[in-house]
C-alpha positions in Angstrom: -18.6 57.3 -20.8 -16.4 55.7 -18.2 -17.3 54.2 -14.8 -15.7 57.2 -12.9 -18.2 59.7 -14.3 -20.6 59.5 -11.3 -23.4 62.1 -11.1 -21.4 64.0 -8.4 -18.3 64.2 -10.6 -20.3 65.3 -13.6 -21.8 68.2 -11.5 -18.3 69.0 -10.2 -17.1 69.3 -13.8 -20.0 71.5 -14.8 -19.3 73.7 -11.8 -16.0 74.7 -13.4 -17.8 76.3 -16.4 -21.3 77.2 -15.2 -22.3 79.3 -12.2 -25.4 78.2 -10.2 -28.2 76.1 -11.7 -27.5 73.2 -9.4 -30.9 71.5 -10.0 -30.3 71.5 -13.8 -26.8 70.1 -13.4 -28.1 67.3 -11.2 -30.9 66.4 -13.6 -28.4 66.3 -16.6 -25.9 64.3 -14.5 -28.5 61.6 -13.6 -29.7 61.4 -17.3 -26.1 60.8 -18.3 -25.5 58.2 -15.6 -28.7 56.4 -16.6 -27.2 56.0 -20.1 -24.1 54.3 -18.6 -26.3 52.1 -16.4 -28.4 51.1 -19.5 -25.2 50.1 -21.3 -24.4 47.6 -18.5 -27.8 45.8 -18.9 -28.5 42.7 -20.9 -29.5 43.5 -24.5 -33.1 42.3 -23.9 -33.6 44.9 -21.1 -31.3 47.6 -22.6 -33.4 47.9 -25.8 -36.5 48.7 -23.6 -34.7 51.4 -21.6 -34.9 54.7 -23.6 -33.1 57.9 -22.5 -35.1 60.3 -20.3 -35.2 63.4 -22.5 -34.8 66.8 -20.8 -36.7 70.0 -21.2 -34.8 73.1 -19.9 -37.0 76.1 -19.1 -35.4 79.4 -18.4 -34.5 82.9 -19.7 -31.8 83.4 -22.3 -28.2 83.5 -21.1 -28.5 81.5 -17.9 -26.6 78.4 -19.1 -29.0 76.1 -20.9 -26.9 75.6 -24.0 -23.6 75.6 -22.1 -24.8 72.7 -19.9 -25.6 70.6 -23.0 -22.4 71.5 -24.7 -20.2 70.8 -21.8 -21.7 67.3 -21.1 -21.1 66.4 -24.7 -17.4 67.4 -24.5 -17.1 65.6 -21.1 -18.4 62.3 -22.5 -16.8 62.8 -26.0 -20.2 62.2 -27.5 -21.5 63.4 -30.9 -23.4 66.6 -30.2 -25.4 69.0 -32.4 -27.4 72.1 -31.5 -30.3 73.0 -33.7 -33.0 75.7 -33.5 -36.5 74.5 -33.7 -37.5 77.7 -35.7 -35.3 76.6 -38.6 -37.6 73.7 -39.5 -40.8 73.7 -41.5 -43.6 71.2 -41.8 -43.1 68.6 -44.5 -44.3 70.0 -47.8 -43.1 73.5 -47.1 -39.8 75.2 -48.2 -37.2 74.9 -45.4 -35.2 72.3 -43.5 -36.9 69.0 -42.7 -36.6 67.7 -39.1 -34.7 64.6 -40.2 -31.7 66.8 -41.1 -30.9 67.1 -37.3 -30.2 63.4 -37.3 -28.1 63.7 -40.5 -26.2 66.5 -38.8 -25.5 64.3 -35.8 -24.3 61.6 -38.2 -21.8 64.1 -39.7 -20.5 65.1 -36.3 -20.2 61.4 -35.3 -18.2 60.6 -38.5 -15.9 63.6 -37.8 -15.2 62.4 -34.2 -14.5 58.8 -35.3 -12.5 59.9 -38.3 -10.3 62.0 -36.0 -9.8 59.0 -33.6 -8.9 56.7 -36.4 -6.6 59.2 -38.0 -4.8 59.6 -34.6 -4.0 55.9 -34.7 -2.1 56.4 -37.9 -0.4 59.6 -36.7 3.2 58.4 -36.7 3.0 56.7 -40.2 1.2 59.8 -41.6 4.0 62.1 -40.2 6.7 60.0 -41.8 4.8 60.0 -45.1 4.5 63.8 -44.9 8.3 64.1 -44.4 9.0 62.0 -47.4 6.6 64.1 -49.5 8.4 67.3 -48.4 11.7 65.7 -49.2 10.4 64.9 -52.7 9.1 68.5 -53.1 12.5 69.9 -52.1 14.6 67.4 -54.0 12.6 65.5 -56.7 14.0 62.0 -57.3 14.9 60.8 -60.8 12.0 59.3 -62.6 12.4 55.8 -64.1 12.2 56.1 -67.9 8.8 54.9 -69.2 8.9 51.6 -71.2 7.5 51.7 -74.8 4.8 49.2 -75.9 7.3 47.3 -78.1 9.7 46.9 -75.1 6.8 45.4 -73.1 5.8 43.0 -76.0 9.4 41.8 -76.6 10.2 41.7 -72.8 13.0 44.1 -73.0 13.8 46.0 -69.9 15.0 49.5 -69.6 18.2 50.0 -67.6 17.4 51.4 -64.1 19.2 54.7 -63.5 22.3 54.2 -61.5 22.0 55.1 -57.9 24.6 57.6 -56.8 25.6 56.6 -53.3 26.6 60.1 -52.5 23.3 61.5 -53.6 21.5 58.8 -51.5 23.4 60.0 -48.5 22.6 63.6 -49.2 18.9 62.9 -49.6 19.0 61.0 -46.3 20.7 64.0 -44.7 18.0 66.3 -46.1 15.2 64.1 -44.6 16.9 64.3 -41.2 17.1 68.1 -41.4 13.4 68.3 -42.3 12.6 65.9 -39.4 14.7 67.9 -36.9 12.9 71.2 -37.7 16.0 72.8 -39.1 14.3 73.8 -42.3 10.9 74.7 -40.8 10.9 78.3 -41.9 11.9 77.5 -45.5 9.2 78.1 -48.2 8.3 75.2 -50.5 5.6 74.4 -53.0 3.5 71.3 -52.4 0.5 69.6 -54.1 -2.6 69.4 -51.9 -6.1 68.0 -52.6 -8.5 70.6 -53.9 -11.6 70.3 -51.8 -13.3 73.4 -53.1 -16.6 72.8 -54.8 -17.2 69.4 -53.0 -20.8 68.7 -52.5 -22.9 66.3 -50.5 -24.2 68.5 -47.8 -27.7 68.9 -49.2 -30.8 68.0 -47.1 -31.8 65.9 -50.1 -30.4 62.4 -49.3 -30.8 61.2 -52.9 -28.7 64.1 -54.2 -26.1 63.4 -51.6 -25.8 59.7 -52.7 -25.4 60.6 -56.3 -22.9 63.4 -55.5 -20.8 61.0 -53.5 -20.9 58.3 -56.2 -19.7 60.8 -58.8 -16.9 62.2 -56.6 -15.6 58.7 -55.9 -15.5 58.0 -59.7 -13.6 61.1 -60.6 -9.9 61.5 -59.9 -9.0 63.7 -57.0 -8.2 67.3 -58.0 -4.9 68.8 -56.7 -3.6 72.3 -56.6 -0.2 73.8 -55.8 0.2 75.7 -52.6 3.2 77.7 -51.3 3.8 77.2 -47.6 6.6 76.8 -45.0 8.0 73.4 -44.3 6.4 73.6 -40.8 3.0 74.2 -42.4 3.6 71.5 -45.0 4.3 68.9 -42.2 0.9 69.5 -40.7 -1.1 69.7 -44.1 0.5 66.6 -45.6 0.4 64.6 -42.4 -3.4 65.3 -42.1 -3.9 64.3 -45.8 -1.9 61.1 -45.3 -3.8 60.1 -42.2 -7.1 60.6 -44.0 -5.9 58.3 -46.8 -4.9 55.7 -44.3 -8.3 55.7 -42.6 -10.8 52.9 -43.6 -14.0 54.8 -44.3 -16.0 51.6 -44.1 -14.9 51.1 -40.5 -15.5 54.8 -39.8 -19.1 54.8 -41.1 -19.9 51.7 -39.1 -18.5 53.0 -35.8 -19.9 56.5 -36.3 -23.5 55.2 -36.8 -23.2 53.0 -33.7 -21.6 55.9 -31.7 -24.4 58.3 -32.6 -27.1 55.8 -31.9 -25.8 54.9 -28.5 -24.3 58.2 -27.2 -25.5 61.0 -29.5 -27.0 64.2 -28.0 -29.3 66.5 -29.9 -30.0 69.9 -28.3 -33.2 71.5 -29.7 -33.1 75.2 -28.8 -36.0 77.7 -29.0 -38.6 74.9 -28.7 -41.0 77.4 -27.1 -41.2 79.3 -30.4 -43.0 76.3 -32.1 -45.4 75.9 -29.1 -48.8 76.8 -30.6 -51.7 78.0 -28.6 -55.2 76.6 -28.7 -57.9 77.9 -31.1 -55.4 79.6 -33.4 -54.8 79.4 -37.1 -52.2 80.6 -39.7 -48.6 80.4 -38.6 -49.5 78.3 -35.5 -50.8 75.5 -37.7 -47.3 75.3 -39.3 -45.7 75.3 -35.8 -47.9 72.4 -34.7 -46.9 70.6 -37.9 -43.2 71.0 -37.0 -43.9 69.5 -33.6 -45.7 66.6 -35.2 -42.7 66.0 -37.5 -40.3 66.2 -34.6 -42.3 63.7 -32.5 -41.4 60.4 -34.4 -37.7 61.4 -34.4 -37.8 61.8 -30.6 -40.0 58.8 -30.0 -37.7 56.6 -32.1 -37.4 56.3 -35.9 -34.9 55.1 -38.5 -33.4 57.9 -40.6 -31.6 57.4 -43.8 -28.2 59.2 -43.8 -25.4 59.1 -46.4 -23.5 56.9 -44.0 -26.3 54.3 -43.5 -29.6 53.9 -41.6 -29.6 55.5 -38.1 -32.0 54.7 -35.3 -32.9 57.5 -33.0 -34.4 55.3 -30.1 -31.4 55.9 -27.8 -30.3 59.4 -28.7 -30.6 61.8 -25.8 -32.7 64.8 -26.7 -32.4 68.0 -24.7 -34.9 70.7 -25.5 -34.8 74.3 -24.2 -36.8 77.4 -24.3 -37.5 80.6 -22.4 -41.3 80.1 -22.5 -42.0 83.7 -21.8 -45.2 83.9 -24.0 -46.0 80.2 -24.3 -45.7 77.5 -21.7 -44.6 73.8 -21.9 -48.3 72.7 -21.8 -48.8 74.5 -25.2 -46.7 71.9 -26.9 -48.7 69.0 -28.3 -49.4 66.3 -25.5 -47.5 63.6 -27.3 -44.3 65.7 -27.5 -44.7 66.8 -23.9 -44.7 63.2 -22.9 -41.4 62.5 -24.7 -39.6 65.1 -22.4 -40.3 63.6 -18.9 -37.5 65.5 -17.1 -38.5 69.2 -16.6 -35.9 71.5 -15.3 -36.5 75.2 -14.5 -33.4 77.4 -14.6 -33.5 80.5 -12.5 -32.5 84.1 -13.5 -29.0 85.0 -12.6 -28.6 87.1 -9.4 -26.0 89.9 -8.9 -23.8 87.4 -7.0 -24.0 84.9 -9.9 -23.0 87.6 -12.4 -20.0 88.6 -10.3 -18.9 85.0 -10.0 -19.2 84.5 -13.8 -16.7 87.3 -14.3 -13.9 85.5 -12.5 -14.7 81.9 -11.4 -15.3 79.7 -14.4 -12.4 78.3 -16.4 -13.4 80.5 -19.3 -14.1 83.5 -17.1 -14.8 86.7 -19.0 -12.2 88.8 -17.1 -9.5 86.2 -17.9 -10.5 86.3 -21.6 -10.1 90.1 -21.8 -6.8 90.1 -19.8 -5.4 87.5 -22.2 -6.5 89.5 -25.3 -4.9 92.7 -24.1 -1.7 90.8 -23.1 -1.1 90.1 -26.8 -0.4 94.0 -27.0 1.8 93.9 -24.0 -0.9 95.6 -21.8 -1.5 94.2 -18.3 -5.0 95.1 -17.2 -6.1 94.7 -13.6 -9.8 94.7 -12.4 -10.2 95.8 -8.8 -12.9 94.2 -6.5 -14.9 97.4 -6.7 -14.9 97.2 -10.6 -16.3 93.7 -10.5 -19.0 94.8 -8.0 -19.9 97.7 -10.3 -20.1 95.5 -13.5 -22.4 92.9 -11.7 -24.5 95.7 -10.3 -25.0 97.4 -13.7 -25.7 94.1 -15.5 -28.3 93.2 -12.9 -29.9 96.7 -13.1 -30.1 96.7 -16.9 -31.5 93.1 -17.0 -34.2 94.0 -14.6 -35.2 97.3 -16.4 -34.9 96.0 -20.0 -34.9 92.5 -21.5 -33.2 89.8 -19.2 -30.5 88.3 -21.3 -28.6 86.8 -18.4 -24.8 86.5 -18.6 -24.7 87.9 -22.2 -25.3 91.3 -20.6 -21.7 91.1 -19.2 -20.3 90.9 -22.7 -21.9 94.1 -23.8 -20.9 96.0 -20.7 -17.2 94.8 -20.8 -17.0 95.7 -24.5 -18.3 99.2 -23.7 -16.0 99.6 -20.8 -12.8 98.4 -22.6 -13.6 100.1 -25.9 -11.1 103.0 -25.6 -8.4 100.8 -23.9 -8.7 98.2 -26.7 -8.4 100.9 -29.3 -5.4 102.6 -27.8 -3.6 99.4 -26.6 -0.9 99.3 -29.3 0.1 103.0 -28.6 -0.2 103.1 -24.8 3.0 104.3 -23.1 2.0 102.9 -19.7 1.2 99.3 -20.3 -0.2 98.7 -16.8 -3.9 99.6 -16.6 -6.0 99.4 -13.5 -9.8 99.5 -13.7 -11.8 100.4 -10.6 -15.5 100.9 -9.8 -15.3 104.7 -10.5 -14.0 104.1 -14.0 -16.8 101.6 -14.7 -19.5 104.0 -13.4 -18.0 106.9 -15.4 -18.0 104.9 -18.6 -21.5 103.5 -18.0 -23.2 106.3 -16.1 -25.4 108.0 -18.7 -26.3 104.7 -20.5 -27.5 103.0 -17.3 -29.5 106.0 -16.1 -31.4 106.4 -19.4 -33.2 103.1 -20.1 -34.2 104.2 -23.6 -30.4 104.5 -24.4 -29.7 101.2 -22.6 -32.2 99.4 -24.9 -30.1 100.4 -27.9 -26.5 100.2 -26.5 -26.7 97.4 -24.0 
């Protein structure tokens, strides 16, 4: 995170993708800035300053996950999203809570590996060109020396280099580099990564698997591709070979420890209520297993030991049935920043259709443009969509902005089906068209429950 990412700028960035929820954006922005402030402290003080973990409370589809995902991309930090319901108490069948930290280590390694590979990009691209040249015009192999020649010191005569051939090979390399041969099909050898293991939750099994895979020679397979595709595939392989994995592991662990973000969704589903038994006992067990991870523990990953003391945890839940106070007190205390997100209004839903960078209307316009269809939504159509979404959210389950997807899919179903065969490629959608398509469904709430 750089000095320029002030809380105000973080909020401005989030405003480009998420409508409303200003209080939540401010809380997250302050938490991020505090991380930067902590990095500027002396080591003695910095180790005492832990991140202020955040608990986001609000119905589904209002932007909880999107806020967490966008701040991770803004800071280029390792980020993983997990569901609390996927974990089971130690001793039961299921994922153990430490696997969320191992997932973060994997993501951190991926980020660092990509950064390191980018440093070798030019060399990797050149190596790829030479491999393609070799595939298209194999060079003459030097004759293998026999054991007797080696004993008596006799040398095999090197094959004479034809100057004309050398020039022609050089010319071929230039033609490959210029892109002149990009559409030609060739056969290349690539590393066969199928059947690779090491993704188990059992750390001992991962270590053994990695050790065995390092001892065995790499498997390769032949693949028929265009020269253009070969450049990309072989450059990626060459860059991976040039990367020092020892450096990657060291940097990745440090990056995850200092800047990692773990987003725990559906935490309300493991909030047990008092004087209960059965499944609630297991839920409380999961909370107790999560507690040391959030408080600060050392977790063994296949890339080394990783401390969780300075990882930022963001938990989220709708808390329709349970409430935050149903979480065990120790876990409540580890999420000092509580942010309540409000349900989306009709105005919010209308803005979501057109204002964010990834606006839904823009997505559907782009999709249909691939068929040559230009689709135009009038102001009245946007009002109608927002009005219907608000009505259905109020009458049935409130699923926030996700309701817009179901409505748009329903409205554009016929146009999407007929798009390749349409004679008139300019389509205008107005409010009357929306109401005609959605009329019966929105009037009959029982039908809405099934279709929307």
